[in-house]
N, C-alpha and C positions, 0 to 999 in steps of 0.2 A: 848291782854293777862295779865293779871294780875301779878304780881312777888309775890302775897304772896296766902299762903294757906285759905281756908275757913272752917270754921269751921264742915262741913259735908265731907270735905277731908280730916284733920287733924284726926276726931272720923275713916275715914276709914281707914286711914294708920295705924293706931294705934291697930286696931283689929287685935286678935290672929288669924293665919291663919285657920282656920276651921271657925270662924265667917265669916271672909272676902271671904272664898270660899262658904259659904253658899247666902253671900248677893250678889256676881257674880252668882250665879248660880241661884237665882231668876231673874236677868237681859236677862242671856244666858245660855242655858242649855248646851253649848259645855264645854266640862271638859278642854281640850286643849286651849281656850280663855280664861277662868277663871283662869287657871293656866296663862298663859304669864301676864295677867293683874296682878297675886300676886306678880310675877318677878319684875314687872315694878314700884314696890312699893319701897319708898314712893314717889309718885309723888307729885310733888313741886304746881302744878297748876292743876283745873280740866282740863285746857285744855289739859296738860300735860298726864292725865289718858285718853281721849276720843284719843288722838294720839296713845297710845298705843293697846287701841281697834281697831282702824281703822286698824293697823298695826299687830295686831294679827286675824281681821277678813281675811285681803288679804292673812294673810298663811295656812288658814284652809282647810282640804282638801274636798276631797267629803263626805266623812265619818263624817268628824266634822261637817259639813256643816249638814248633815242629824240628827247627834247629836241635834244642835243647833234648827233646824225646830220641833224635835219632843215633844219642849218643847211649841211649839204654837200651839192655837184649830183653826178647822177649820173659816175663814170670815165666820161672823152670827151667831157663836155657839159658844161663849164666855164660858170658861171653869165655870162652876157652883161655884158662893162662893168665886172665882178671884177674886177681885176688880181690879189687874190690863188689864187681858184680859177684863173685862167690861170697863174700862176705855177706852182701845185701840180701842175698837171696837164699842164706842158710837156711830158713825154716822149709825149703823145698827138698835139702838134703838128706832126710829121711821119707821123704814122702813115698807111699805105692805108687808101683807103675800106674795104678786103675786111676790115682789122682792127679800122675805127670799127666795121660791120655785127655782126662777130662781139662784139664786146664789148657793143653793146645788146642782142644778143640775149641776151647771158651773164648783163649788168643783168638783163634785166627776168624772167631765169629764176630769178636769185639775188630779185628783190623778190620776187617770188612765195610764193617758200620762208619767207623769211625774215620778209617784211610791213616792209624799209626797204633802202635804198640799201647800194648793195657798198661797203664804206668801208675806205680801206687810205691807210695815210701814203703817196703818190703822188710825194712830192718825191724826184728824184731816180732814177725807176723810168721803164723804157721802156713803151710802150705794149704790147710782149709779154710784158712781165714782170708786169704789170696784168693781162693777161690769163689771164695761166698763173695768177695769183695766186686770179684769182675760180674758175677749173675746179678747185682745189686743195678751194677754200673750200666750192663748193657743198654739198660733200659733207658736212660738218661736221653735227653736231649742233645744234639752236638756241643750248642751253646755253653749249657748247663756241665755237659763233660770236662769241657776246655777248660774252664774254670777251675774244677777237680783236680786237672791234671795240672794246674796252674801252682793249688796249693801242698800237692804232693812233691812236686818239683820242689818246690819253697824248703820242704821237710828235708827232703835229700840233700840241699845243696847245704842246710843249715850240719846236716852229720856231716856233710863229707869236707865243710869249710873247719868243723872245730877237728877235723882227725887231720888237715892240712897245717892247722895251728899247732897240733901235738908234735907232730914231727918237726919236734924243732932241732 
């Protein structure tokens, strides 16, 4: 851990609350999560901000998690014009039409079972790895799957917070 603030963290700590909230909502659509991170400002180090994110994620209710998931497009269908979504799902860029079709079918089956999009930290994963993860996780019990989603959201939030801090 470093003991000094980074330029990106100093910029984030200095933002007016509405601007900071907007940036946090870009990282995670959960209002409760964003408000908890606002309350943790000023963070002394990036690690402190990540720890605050982890703590906030651990405390989110099922409704808060649903709000957070609503901000994520299905795997294989990044939001048009959204560079974050496209970057995170880059592993799908070269996927075959067969793989895309299979993932669409699996996503629909998953969503029918659990009532929300399949959520995975897609950064660095291939289309095949994401397909295999859906196949593996679709057999989970709803409570077990919700905790996996919480962990995956936590990973995504850390990556997005790091990008936010790098945008000094």
